[in-house]
TORPAVEX-986274 format. One record per atom (N, C-alpha, C, O): residue in one letter; x, y, z. Coordinates in steps of 0.02 Angstrom, whole numbers, plus 50000, padded with zeros to 5 digits. Layout:
BEGIN
AXYZ ...
END
This chain:
BEGIN
M500424994050000 M500005000050000 M500445006250000 M500855007250045 E500355010449949 E500735016649944 E500415022149986 E499805022449992 V500825026350016 V500585031950056 V500875038450027 V501485039150021 F500435043050009 F500655049349979 F500415055150021 F499845055250046 R500845060050029 R500665066050067 R500635072250023 R500465077650046 N500815071449959 N500775077249915 N500395075449851 N500335069549833 I500125080549820 I499695079749761 I500075076649703 I499815072149669 R500675078949692 R501055076449635 R501165068849639 R501085065349589 G501335066449698 G501475059349706 G500875054949689 G500925050149651 V500295056649718 V499705052449707 V499455053249635 V499215048449605 S499505059249607 S499285060349538 S499695056249489 S499425053249443 E500345056049500 E500775052049456 E500625044649463 E500635040949414 W500505042449525 W500335035449536 W499695033549500 W499665028249468 V499185037749505 V498545036449471 V498655036249396 V498365031949361 Q499055040849370 Q499185040949298 Q499505034449276 Q499345031949222 E499955031749315 E500275025349299 E499765019749298 E499775015449254 Q499315019749347 Q498795014449349 Q498355014849288 Q498195009649258 K498145020849270 K497705021649212 K498065019749147 K497755017049101 A498705021249144 A499095019449084 A499115011949073 A499195009549017 E499035008249128 E499025000849125 E498314998249117 E498204992149119 G497835002749107 G497145000749096 G496764998949158 G496254995449154 R496995001149216 R496674999249279 R496145004449299 R496255010449292 S495585001949323 S495065006449347 S495215008449419 S495505004649457 I495005014649437 I495165017449502 I494525018549542 I494075022149520 G494485015549600 G493955016949648 G494225021549702 G494805021049721 F493795026049727 F494025031149773 F493565031649833 F492945031849827 V493875031749893 V493485032549955 V493775038449993 V494285037750026 P493445044349990 P493685050050029 P493445049650101 P492865048250114 T493895050850149 T493715050650220 T494065056350257 T494495059750230 M493855057250320 M494205061850364 M494565058050419 M494725060850472 G494695051650407 G495065047750455 G494635045350513 G494025045150509 A494975043350569 A494635040250625 A494215034450599 A493625033850614 L494525030250559 L494175025050522 L493865019750566 L494155017650616 H493265017650547 H492925012150581 H492675007250528 H492835007950469 R492285002250549 R492094996850503 R491714999350442 R491774996550388 A491315004550451 A490925007150394 A491395009750339 A491275008550280 H491915013350359 H492405015750310 H492735009850274 H492815009850213 L492915004850313 L493284999250284 L492844995250236 L493094992350188 E492184995150250 E491724991850204 E491694995550137 E491654992350084 L491735002150139 L491755006050077 L492375004350037 L492345003449976 V492945003750072 V493565002150038 V493534995150008 V493754994049951 R493254990450045 R493204983550019 R492744983249958 R492894979849909 R492194986949961 R491744986949902 R492094990149843 R492044987649787 A492454995549854 A492824998749800 A493324993849770 A493434993749709 G493644989849813 G494134984949790 G493814979349749 G494124976749703 A493184977649767 A492834972349730 A492604974749662 A492494970649617 E492534981249653 E492244983949592 E492744987749549 E492574990349496 N493384988049571 N493894991649534 N494554987949538 N494644983549580 D495024989849494 D495684986649494 D496144989449548 D496584985949572 A496044995749566 A496454998949617 A496015003749658 A495525006449633 V496195004549722 V495795008749767 V496245013949799 V496775012449826 V496015020249796 V496335025649832 V495875027949888 V495275028949878 C496145028549947 C495775031350004 C496125037750025 C496735037950033 S495745043050035 S496045049250060 S495865050150133 S495325048250155 I496335053050170 I496225054750241 I496405062050249 I496995063950247 F495895066250257 F496005073350262 F495445076450303 F494865076350283 V495625079250361 V495135082750403 V495055089650373 V495475094050381 N494505090650338 N494395096550297 N494155102450340 N493585102550362 P494595107350353 P494415112650400 P493845117150377 P493485119950418 I493765117950311 I493275122750287 I492555120150289 I492095123750270 Q492455113850310 Q491775111450317 Q491525111750389 Q490955109850403 F491955113950435 F491765114550505 F491535121750519 F491935126450513 N490915122550537 N490685129250557 N490795130450632 N490735136150656 N490965125150668 N491105125650739 N491845124150752 N492045118350746 P492255129150769 P492965127950779 P493115122750832 P493615119150827 E492695122250883 E492795117350937 E492705110250910 E493055105650930 D492215109450865 D492105102950834 D492705100850793 D492905094950794 L493005105550757 L493615104150719 L494185102150766 L494555097350752 R494255105750820 R494795104350867 R494735097350897 R495225093950908 K494115095350911 K493995088950945 K493965083050896 K493965077250918 Y493945084350832 Y493875078850785 Y494485074150791 Y495055076450788 P494365067650800 P494925063050812 P495385062450752 P495165061850695 R496025062450766 R496535061650715 R496975055650733 R497365055950780 T496895050250696 T497205043850714 T497545040850653 T497395035150634 L497995044550621 L498265042550557 L498625035850560 L498505031550517 D499045034750609 D499415028350613 D498935022450618 D499025017450583 A498435023050660 A497935017650668 A497535016850604 A497385011250584 D497375022350571 D496995021950508 D497385018250454 D497105014050419 L498025019750448 L498435016450398 L498485008950412 L498485004850366 A498535007250476 A498565000150494 A497924996550475 A497944990850451 K497354999750486 K496704996750467 K496644995950392 K496404990850368 L496865000850355 L496805000650282 L497254995350251 L497094992650198 S497804993850284 S498274989050256 S497974982150248 S498244978050211 G497444980750283 G497134974150278 G496504973950236 G496134969050239 T496374979250198 T495754979650160 T495844978850085 T495354978450048 G496464978650062 G496584978649990 G496644985549961 G496664986349900 C496684990650004 C496794997449982 C497464997949946 C497964995349972 S497485001149889 S498095001549849 S498525007549868 S499135007149869 A498195013249882 A498565019349897 A498155023749944 A497545023749942 V498515027549986 V498195032150032 V498475039150019 V499085040050015 F498035043950014 F498225050950005 F498045054650069 F497455055450085 C498555056950106 C498425060350169 C498795067050171 C499305067750204 P498515071950136 P498845078450131 P498745082750193 P498275081550232 G499155087750202 G499055092750253 G498615098350225 G498465098450165 E498425102950268 E497985108450247 E498305112750194 E497965114650146 K498945114250200 K499285118550152 K499345115250084 K499345118650033 E499395108650084 E499425105050020 E498755105449983 E498745106349922 M498215104950020 M497545105249990 M497345112449974 M497035113749923 Y497515117050019 Y497305123950010 Y497915128650017 Y498005131850068 P498325128949965 P498905133449968 P498705140749973 P499095144949997 E498105142349949 E497835149049954 E497135148649984 E496825143349983 K496895154250010 K496225154350039 K495715152549986 K495735155149930 E495255148250005 E494745145849958 E494115150249963 E493825150750017 N493915153249908 N493335157749908 N492765155449864 N492295159149852 K492805149349839 K492295146949793 K491625146049829 K491605143749887 H491085147849795 H490415146949823 H489965143449773 H489875145849717 Y489695137749793 Y489225134049751 Y488515136449763 Y488335138749817 N488105135849711 N487395137149718 N487025130549709 N486895128349653 F486855127449765 F486495121049763 F485745122049772 F485385117149784 G485505128149767 G484795129449779 G484625127949851 G484975130049897 H484095124149861 H483885122549930 H484235116349958 H484175114950017 L484615112549916 L484925106349938 L485365107349999 L485375103050044 D485715112950002 D486175114050058 D485895119250107 D486275121950148 K485255120550103 K484945125550148 K484515122250202 K484425125150255 V484255116250188 V483805112950235 V484205108450282 V484795107050270 M483895106250335 M484175101350382 M484885103250404 M484985108250438 E485385099250383 E486075100650404 E486285107650383 E486625111150421 G486075109750323 G486255116250299 G485975121950341 G486285127250347 K485395120750370 K485085125850412 K485485126950476 K485545132650499 Y485755121650503 Y486115122050567 Y486865122550560 Y487215124050609 R487125121250501 R487855121350490 R488005125450428 R488165122750375 R487945131950435 R488035136550379 R488725135650346 R489235135750381 G488725134850281 G489345134150244 G489645127250244 G490145125950210 H489355122650282 H489635115950289 H489685112450221 H490215109950203 F489135112350184 F489135108550121 F489545111950067 F489805108650023 N489615118550070 N490045121850023 N490775119550034 N491145118349986 G490965118950098 G491635116450114 G491735109250093 G492275107450069 V491215105050102 V491255098150081 V491345097750005 V491765094049980 A490935101549970 A490945101349897 A491625103649869 A491885100749822 I491905108749899 I492565111249877 I493095105749886 I493495104549841 A493085102549944 A493585097349957 A493505091349910 A494005088849883 V492885089049901 V492785083249858 V492935084849785 V493225080749750 D492755090849763 D492925092949696 D493685092749686 D493935090349636 R494045095449735 R494775095649730 R495065088549731 R495515087049692 L494795084249773 L495035077249775 L494885073649710 L495295069649686 F494295074849680 F494145071749616 F494645073949562 F494835069949520 R494845080249564 R495315082849514 R496015079849524 R496395079049477 I496175078249586 I496835075349602 I496855067849585 I497315065549552 V496345064249609 V496335056849603 V496045054549536 V496255049349510 R495575058449509 R495255056749445 R495015049449443 R495205045649399 P494585047649491 P494355040649494 P493805039149443 P493495043649415 H493705032849431 H493135030749390 H492505030349433 H491955032049410 R492585028249495 R492015027749541 R492225030349610 R492795029649630 A491745033549644 A491865035949712 A491315033449757 A490725033449738 Y491505031349818 Y491045027849863 Y490895032049925 Y491345034449959 F490245032749939 F490025036849996 F489485033150034 F489045029850005 G489515033550101 G489015030450143 G488355034350142 G488365040450140 E487805030750144 E487145033950144 E486965036950212 E486455040450217 K487375035750263 K487225038850328 K487215046450321 K486785049850350 D487675049150282 D487685056350268 D487265057550205 D487535059350153 Y486615056650212 Y486175056550154 Y486165063250118 Y486205063550057 Q486105068750156 Q486085075250124 Q486745076850090 Q486755079650035 Q487285075050122 Q487945076050092 Q487995072250026 Q488275074849977 L487725066250023 L487745062249962 L487385065849905 L487635065949849 Q486805068849920 Q486435072449868 Q486825078649845 Q486825080249785 V487145082049891 V487545087949873 V488145085949829 V488295089349780 I488475080549846 I489045078149807 I488825076049737 I489175077449688 K488245072849732 K487985071149665 K487875077549624 K488045077749565 A487595082649656 A487475088949621 A488125092249600 A488185094649544 M488615092349645 M489265095349629 M489605091649572 M489875094749527 T489575085049573 T489875080949521 T489585082649453 T489945083149403 H488925083549451 H488595085449389 H488785092549368 H488935093749309 M488795097149416 M488955104149400 M489665104849373 M489785108849327 E490135101049401 E490835101649381 E491005097249321 E491545097749293 G490535092949301 G490665088649244 G491165083149257 G491505080949210 H491225080949319 H491695075549334 H491455068949305 H490875067249315 P491875065349269 P491675058849242 P491745053349295 P492095048449285 V491415054349350 V491475049849408 V490785046849424 V490295050549429 E490755040349431 E490145037149453 E490115037449529 E490555034949563 I489585040549556 I489495040949628 I489115034649650 I488565033349628 V489425030849695 V489145024549718 V488915025149790 V489335025249836 P488255025549803 P488005025749872 P488055018849904 P487935013749871 C488245018649967 C488315012350003 C487895012550067 C487885017650102 P487555007050084 P487095006950141 P487445008650207 P488045007250216 T487075011750251 T487325013450318 T487515007050356 T487135002250357 I488095007150386 I488325001550428 I488165003250501 I488325008750524 R487864998550536 R487634999850604 R487954995050655 R488164989550638 E487984997450716 E488174993050771 E487604987950783 E487064988650754 N487734982950824 N487224977850835 N486584980550864 N486044977750854 D486634986150902 D486034989050931 D485714994450887 D485244997850909 G485954995150826 G485634999650778 G485975006450770 G485835009850721 L486405008450816 L486725014950810 L487155015150746 L487575010750735 A487055020350706 A487455021150645 A488185022350664 A488335026350707 M488625018750630 M489335019550645 M489565026550625 M489395029050571 S489955029550668 S490205036350657 S490845037350695 S490945034450748 S491285041450668 S491915043050703 S491775046650768 S492185046650813 R491195049750773 R491015053550834 R490805048950891 R490785051150949 N490635042750876 N490375038350928 N490875037150985 N490675035951042 I491525037550970 I492025036351022 I492015041851074 I492305041051128 R491705047551059 R491675053051107 R491075052451154 R491015056451201 L490645047451143 L490065046651187 L490265043751254 L490695039351258 S489965046251307 S490065043151373 S489705036451374 S489275035251332 P489855032051422 P489505025651426 P488755026351428 P488395022551396 R488505031251467 R487785032251472 R487485034851406 R486945032651385 Q487835039451374 Q487605041951309 Q487595036451257 Q487135035951216 R488115032251258 R488145026751210 R487565021851220 R487305018951173 E487385020951283 E486825016451299 E486165019151273 E485725015351251 E486085025751275 E485455028851254 E485425030251179 E484875030851151 A485995030851146 A486015032951076 A485615028651027 A485365031350978 P485525022051038 P485125018050992 P484395020350988 P484025018150943 R484175024551034 R483495027251029 R483385030850962 R482825031050936 I483925033550935 I483875037250872 I483625032650816 I483145034250781 Y483945026950809 Y483745022250756 Y483055019350772 Y482655018350727 N482925017850835 N482275015150853 N481715019950837 N481165017950816 A481845026450847 A481345031450830 A481205031650755 A480635032450733 L481745030850715 L481655030650643 L481255024550622 L480825024950578 L481395018850652 L481025012750637 L480285013550654 L479845011550616 D480145016550712 D479445017550733 D479085022250685 D478505021250669 A479445027450662 A479145032150615 A478985028750549 A478455029750520 K479445024650525 K479335021050463 K478735016250471 K478325015650425 K478695012950527 K478145008250538 K477475011950541 K476985009550513 A477465017650573 A476845021550577 A476615023650508 A476015023750494 I477085025450465 I476915027350396 I476685021350356 I476165021550324 S477075015850358 S476935010050316 S476285006550336 S475955003650293 E476115006650400 E475505003350423 E474905007950425 E474355005850445 G475005014150403 G474445018850400 G474175020950467 G473595022950472 K474585020450519 K474355022150587 K474425029650602 K474125032150650 A474805033150561 A474925040250574 A474375044550541 A474205043450483 T474115049150578 T473605053650551 T473905059650515 T473575062750474 S474535061150530 S474855066850498 S475615066250505 S475875062550547 I475965069850462 I476695070150466 I476915073150533 I477395070950563 D476545078250554 D476715081450618 D476685076550676 D477095076750721 Q476185072150674 Q476125067050727 Q476735062450727 Q477005060950780 V476935060250668 V477525055750663 V478145059250690 V478525056350729 R478245065450670 R478825069250693 R478805070250768 R479305069250802 D478225072250794 D478165073750866 D478285067450907 D478615067750960 D478025061750884 D478115055550922 D478845053550924 D479095051350976 A479195054250868 A479905052350865 A480325056950910 A480745054650948 I480195063450906 I480575068250946 I480445067151020 I480905067451061 S479825065951038 S479655064751108 S479995058551135 S480245058451191 F480005053151094 F480315046951116 F481055047851130 F481315045351180 I481395051551086 I482115052651096 I482245057351154 I482685056151196 N481875062751157 N481985067851209 N481795065451279 N481965068651328 T481445059851282 T481285056951348 T481925055051384 T481955055051446 S482445053351346 S483095051851376 S483435058351397 S483485062951357 P483665058851459 P484015064851481 P484695065751447 P484995071051451 E484925060551412 E485575060851379 E485535063551308 E486045065251278 L484935064051280 L484855065651209 L484405071751199 L483945073051238 R484545075351146 R484135081151128 R484105081651051 R484615082351018 V483495081351024 V483405081650952 V483515088750927 V483235093550954 E483925089450875 E484005095950843 E483485096750787 E483165101950781 Y483415091550746 Y482875091550697 Y482695084450678 Y483105079850685 F482085083450655 F481875077250624 F481405079150568 F480885082250579 E481605077450507 E481205079250448 E481075073050406 E481495068550401 I480495072850375 I480315067550329 I480285070750260 I479845074850246 V480765068950216 V480885072750156 V480855068550093 V480935062450094 D480755071950037 D480795068749972 D481525066349961 D481985070149976 P481625060349936 P482315057649932 P482775061349884 P483385060749889 E482495065149837 E482915068749789 E482935076249803 E483475079249803 S482355079249813 S482355086549824 S482545088349895 S482775093949908 L482455083749943 L482575084750014 L482085089650046 L482185091950102 L481555091350010 L481045095650038 L480555091450079 L480425085650062 P480285094150134 P479835090350177 P479205088050139 P478915091950100 V479005081850150 V478375079550122 V477805082250165 V477905083650224 K477225083050135 K476685086450169 K476145081950195 K475735083950237 N476135075650172 N475615071150196 N475875064050201 N476395062350172 T475525059950237 T475755053150250 T475765048850187 T476145044050183 R475345050550139 R475335046750076 R476005047450040 R476285042550018 D476265053550035 D476905054750002 D477495052050043 D478025050650016 A477385051250108 A477925049150152 A478135041950141 A478675039850164 A477725038050106 A477885030950095 A478535030150056 A478865024950064 G478725034950016 G479355034449978 G479865039550001 G480345040849965 A479765042250061 A480195047650085 A480785044850126 A480875038850132 V481195049450152 V481755047650195 V481685051650260 V481585057750259 G481745048150316 G481755051550380 G482465053350398 G482895049050402 C482595059850409 C483265062250424 C483265065650492 C482825069550508 I483775064150532 I483765066550601 I484465068550625 I484975065750604 A484485073350669 A485105075350703 A484955075950778 A484455078950797 V485385073050818 V485275072750890 V485925074250927 V486465071850908 Y485875078250979 Y486455079551022 Y486445074751081 Y485935073751114 A487025071751093 A487145067951155 A487695071851191 A488295070951176 G487505076051238 G487985080651267 G488205085551212 G487785088851182 D488855085951200 D489095090351146 D489275086451083 D489575089151037 V489085080051081 V489215075851022 V488585075750978 V488045074151001 R488675077650916 R488115078150870 R488095071950826 R488575070450791 L487525068350827 L487445062250789 L486905063150736 L486385066150750 I487025060650676 I486515060950624 I486365053850600 I486775049350606 D485765053050572 D485555046650546 D484985047850498 D484715053350495 N484805042650460 N484235043050416 N483985036150401 N484335031150412 L483375035750375 L483085029250358 L482595030250301 L482125034250306 P482695026650245 P482195026950191 P481535023750214 P481545018650249 F480975026650196 F480325024150217 F480005019650164 F479435017550173 N480365018250109 N480065013950058 N480115006650078 N479885002250041 
END
């Protein structure tokens, strides 16, 4: 497994692979790797001749400086985990390598980056899009793999890919969960034992909401939302920031239970100062 810290090195390596007719799969990450990340890498390896994984904590997508400061950085452990996945190359640049000058680009995603996460994390998706665009230009993959846990991010990246004309196939991959249903996340290691015990309420609330919709027990979208929020907030360890039931492509809220049958439930919950997100398709 090759490890590159500069753009020139990884770009030349990719060029050599392509010259030999090899397809490139790409998994962009911010490190602190867990099983869900490794599953993305393994899938990329099964569907491509070579796999590049990037590890870069992207500072311009953090609207909260404290969140950036606390984000776990475990490069040595990450490289050790990747070495057993069939990963071909790792690109782990520093901030100056990625952003030698101040980045001022602004995307217009319409409402895609204004609702839900965008409402509470101003500028977050613009920072994500800039970083992924830059990584696509460096790695030039045939396919790029993203987890569906970050559902809104996935839609924004699809939009950016189209806007920039990248010849990259975006491959969504199912959310990987712990045995008790909690979506795997690099943030989970920051949960206290009590918070970790209560956190599966998030997934259970999504399941209950889906069941209420599918079985026709809900009289309104507001009822479904209120029941889910109340169930989670009953725990003194958890506080819901938002819960929305949205169209899977536009991300706009659905207005009635009939339309909700094909919608996606998206949620953000605080456990202390740790922010957890999750989603569940209702189809």
